[in-house]
KOLKOL-20083 format. One record per residue (C-alpha): residue in one letter; x, y, z. Coordinates in steps of 0.1 Angstrom, whole numbers, padded with zeros to 4 digits, always signed. Each point is the difference from the previous one (the first is absolute). Example, Ala and Ser with C-alpha at 12.3 -4.5 7.8 and 13.67 -1.06 7.14 Angstrom:
BEGIN
A+0123-0045+0078;S+0014+0034-0007;
// end
This chain:
BEGIN
M+1084+0810+1621;T+0002-0005+0041;S-0029+0025+0006;L-0022-0022-0031;V+0007-0032+0020;L-0003+0009+0033;T-0034+0020-0005;L-0013-0036-0022;T+0012-0025+0025;E-0013+0021+0032;T-0032+0007-0019;L-0003-0039-0005;R+0014-0004+0042;Y-0027+0023+0010;K-0028-0026+0004;G-0026+0022-0021;A-0003+0031+0023;L-0021+0024-0017;G+0024+0027+0004;Q+0026-0014-0018;W-0023-0014-0026;S-0018+0035-0008;W+0040+0020-0002;V+0006-0027-0025;L-0036-0001-0016;H+0006+0036-0007;R+0034+0000-0012;I-0009-0027-0025;T-0031+0019-0014;G+0019+0034+0001;L+0022-0020-0027;G-0026-0012-0018;V-0015+0036-0006;V+0028+0014-0006;L+0012-0026-0030;F-0035+0006-0016;L+0006+0038+0003;V+0028+0002-0024;L-0018-0023-0021;H-0032+0019+0000;V+0013+0035-0004;I+0025-0011-0029;D-0029-0021-0016;T-0024+0029+0003;S+0022+0024-0016;W-0001-0017-0029;A-0034+0011-0009;Y+0015+0038-0004;F+0035-0011-0011;Y-0005-0031-0015;P-0036-0007-0011;E+0009-0035-0020;L+0021-0013+0035;Y-0029+0009+0018;V-0025-0019-0015;K+0024-0035+0007;A+0001+0012+0035;I-0037-0003+0004;A-0004-0033-0022;V+0032-0013+0026;Y-0021+0010+0033;Q-0032-0016-0016;S+0022-0029-0003;P-0009-0031+0028;L+0035+0005+0021;F-0001+0040-0003;T-0039-0011+0011;I+0014-0019+0035;G+0022+0025+0006;E-0025+0028-0001;F-0020-0019+0030;A+0032-0005+0020;L+0008+0036-0005;V-0036+0017+0013;A+0008-0025+0029;C+0034+0016+0005;V-0012+0033-0002;V-0031-0006+0018;Y+0020-0011+0032;H+0033+0023-0004;A-0029+0028+0001;Y-0017-0011+0033;N+0035-0012+0018;G+0014+0032-0009;L-0029+0020+0011;R+0005-0021+0036;I+0037+0010+0001;A-0007+0035-0005;L-0031+0004+0023;I+0023-0019+0030;D+0027+0019-0007;F-0020+0032+0003;K-0004-0012+0038;P+0021-0024+0009;V-0014-0012+0033;W-0024-0021-0024;W+0030-0019-0012;R-0017-0024+0029;H-0027-0007-0022;Q+0023-0005-0030;E-0005-0036-0002;K-0036+0006+0000;A-0003+0023-0024;A+0019-0025-0022;R-0026-0023+0004;Y-0025+0027-0013;V+0022+0007-0029;L-0004-0035-0009;I-0034+0001+0004;A-0006+0032-0019;T+0020-0015-0028;A-0021-0031-0006;V-0036+0017+0006;T+0013+0023-0027;L+0016-0023-0023;V-0029-0022-0004;P-0025+0021-0018;V+0027+0017-0018;F+0010-0035-0016;V-0034-0009-0008;L-0001+0030-0020;M+0029-0004-0018;F-0005-0032-0006;S-0032+0004-0016;H+0022+0023-0024;V+0024-0025-0008;L-0031-0027-0008;K-0020+0023-0022;H+0038+0006-0021;Y+0005-0037-0001;Q-0035-0004-0009;S-0006+0019-0033;P+0005-0024-0032;D+0026+0031-0016;V+0021-0002+0030;Q+0039+0000-0012;V+0031-0006+0027;L+0035+0003-0007;G+0023-0032+0004;L+0020-0007+0033;D+0030+0005-0024;A-0004+0034-0006;V-0013+0012+0034;V+0035-0011+0012;E+0015+0016-0030;S-0013+0032+0009;Q+0014+0007+0036;I+0034-0010-0012;P+0005+0041-0006;F-0011+0004+0031;I+0025-0027+0016;A+0027+0013-0018;G-0012+0038+0010;F+0007-0015+0037;V+0033-0017-0008;I+0012+0030-0017;A-0008+0029+0032;G+0017-0029+0023;F+0030+0007-0013;A-0001+0035-0007;A-0010+0000+0034;L+0031-0019+0009;L+0029+0022-0021;L-0019+0026+0011;S+0010-0009+0034;A+0033-0014-0005;I+0006+0037-0012;T-0010+0016+0022;M+0019-0020+0033;A+0028+0005-0023;I-0003+0037+0000;L-0009+0004+0037;P+0029+0000+0024;K-0002-0034+0021;S-0011+0018+0030;A-0032+0007-0017;A-0004-0035-0017;G+0008-0021+0021;P-0020-0020+0026;K+0014+0021+0029;A-0012+0030-0010;K-0024+0024+0017;P-0036-0003+0000;T-0016+0023-0016;G-0032+0014-0019;S-0023-0004+0035;Q-0022+0028-0009;I-0008-0017-0031;E-0006-0031+0009;R-0025+0019+0027;F-0012+0015-0027;W-0008-0032-0023;W-0013-0019+0029;S-0024+0029+0002;F-0008-0001-0039;M-0007-0038+0000;R-0025+0000+0027;L-0017+0035-0017;S+0000-0011-0030;G-0011-0039+0000;V-0035+0019+0016;L-0001+0022-0029;I+0009-0028-0022;I-0030-0019+0010;P-0033+0019-0013;L+0019-0001-0035;V+0009-0032-0004;F-0030-0018+0010;G-0015+0030-0022;H+0019-0013-0026;L-0002-0036+0006;A-0040+0002+0002;A-0001+0018-0036;M+0026-0018-0019;H-0004-0038+0020;V-0031-0003+0008;L-0030+0023-0011;Q+0020-0005-0033;G+0032-0025-0010;V+0030+0001-0020;F-0025-0020-0026;D-0025+0028-0003;M+0028+0019-0016;T-0005-0016-0031;V-0035-0003-0005;A-0011+0020-0028;G-0033+0021+0012;M+0007+0001+0041;T+0000+0027+0017;V+0028+0015+0020;V-0006-0007+0041;G+0003+0039+0006;V-0005+0018-0031;P-0040+0007-0003;V-0013-0002-0038;S-0002+0031-0016;G-0029+0008-0031;D+0025+0000-0021;A+0001-0033-0017;T+0027+0015-0028;A+0023+0006+0022;L+0032-0013+0009;W-0002+0003+0041;N-0037-0002+0004;G+0006-0026+0027;I-0005-0032-0017;N+0028-0023-0014;A-0011+0000-0038;S+0034-0018-0016;G+0001-0030+0034;T+0039+0014+0000;A+0013+0004+0037;V+0014+0030-0019;E-0031+0017-0003;F-0012-0009+0038;V+0033+0016+0013;G-0004+0029-0020;E-0040+0003+0009;R+0011+0003+0036;W+0026+0023-0008;N-0021+0027-0021;H-0023-0001+0020;L-0007+0039+0017;L-0021+0009+0033;G+0002+0034+0002;G+0028+0009-0026;V+0019-0027+0023;A+0010-0032-0014;I-0011-0019+0032;W+0018-0037-0009;R+0031+0012-0010;V+0000+0019+0038;F-0007-0029+0014;D+0025-0021-0020;A+0027+0023+0008;A-0005+0003+0038;L-0005-0038-0001;L+0035+0000-0017;M+0017+0021+0021;L-0008-0012+0032;V+0000-0041-0005;T+0034+0005-0018;I+0014+0022+0028;H-0013-0024+0025;G+0009-0029-0019;F+0030+0005-0008;N+0013+0009+0031;G-0016-0028+0019;L+0024-0021-0027;R+0031+0023+0016;Y-0011-0014+0040;V+0002-0035-0020;L+0028-0002-0020;T+0018+0016+0024;D-0006-0022+0027;Y+0014-0028-0019;T+0033+0020-0015;S+0012+0019+0035;F+0028-0031+0002;N+0012+0018-0028;P+0004+0041-0007;M+0003-0001-0031;L-0030-0027-0008;K-0023+0026+0021;R+0008+0030-0017;A-0005-0018-0033;A-0041-0008+0014;I-0005+0034+0010;Y+0013+0015-0035;L-0022-0032-0015;C-0025+0016+0016;I+0008+0037-0011;M+0002-0011-0034;G-0036-0021-0001;A-0016+0032+0015;V+0013+0019-0018;V-0006-0019-0035;L-0038-0008+0008;L-0004+0033+0013;V+0010+0018-0036;T-0014-0026-0017;G-0036+0000+0017;I-0006+0039-0004;G+0021+0001-0030;A-0033-0023-0013;L-0026+0022+0020;L+0008+0033-0019;G-0002-0016-0034;T-0030-0001-0024;I-0011-0031-0011;D-0019+0009-0033;Q-0015-0019-0032;T+0031-0010-0010;A+0009-0018+0029;V-0036-0018+0004;D+0006-0007-0043;M+0037-0017+0008;A-0013-0019+0028;K-0030-0015-0022;E+0026-0007-0027;A+0022-0018+0030;T-0033-0024+0012;A-0006-0012-0037;K+0040-0007-0005;L+0000-0016+0037;F-0023-0028-0007;A-0002-0003-0033;P-0002-0038-0012;
// end
């Protein structure tokens, strides 16, 4: 807690120096991306595991509250990516650190230049949706209620990590668990230092490609438009086929199925793309979360260990869930279940 208070007070007392604010923004935007990552991976996995739940999840994303959150998310991703690239480049050649303040300004400018046209295109999707005469919107109470399971999951995971930490501390010898224990794992930390910079660079084209396809060229509102072509999937000549590049049912489940079942040279390219993005972002994101949490729990060995366990558990759950869904098959039955769930969701 002392570390957290010190961070806040020193940041406010720092009189707006750009280096400090860049550090703070990098952490805030990273935490925002990790939070959405958890929701997004679990929700998207429902397209395969629980089609009915995925229908409601997309309806939640199409609500005004989450629409505002989508704009905030994109801003977080863009800034975090550019600033991460700045950090990786300067760390690659430390002599460049004398230019870090100028580089931080360039990051802010690049972020603004990127976001202006992106937000214009995203807002065009919002306007088109709400100008539709048959638009259907979930109430705020339903949106808030839908997030209760996630909040409960976070709380349970936190308690589980604390319990596991307490058990571990009780089993380990005091010399190994105490605050005066000899530091170990420096080679592992050097590996993670290098991994964060390399993965941060590799993630940029993947995550920008995902944002372009799923938030700019098409948006969450387009996922439930019947007859809409699916971005990144060419329309086939067989209009009777289920996977023909067109979301005939107007369900988000069929939208995801069109992408995941599209083959190029016998390879499900969007499954491969999403798998690469999932693995890199999950490991990068939760290791970054570990850095943040351990910074603010270093005063208590049990809390620090619990923070590490929490990050490991979160990463494992997301990877298993996401990869499990990517390896599954979305079929006509799932689409039919989604159509029925859509009709029930907005039934008078």
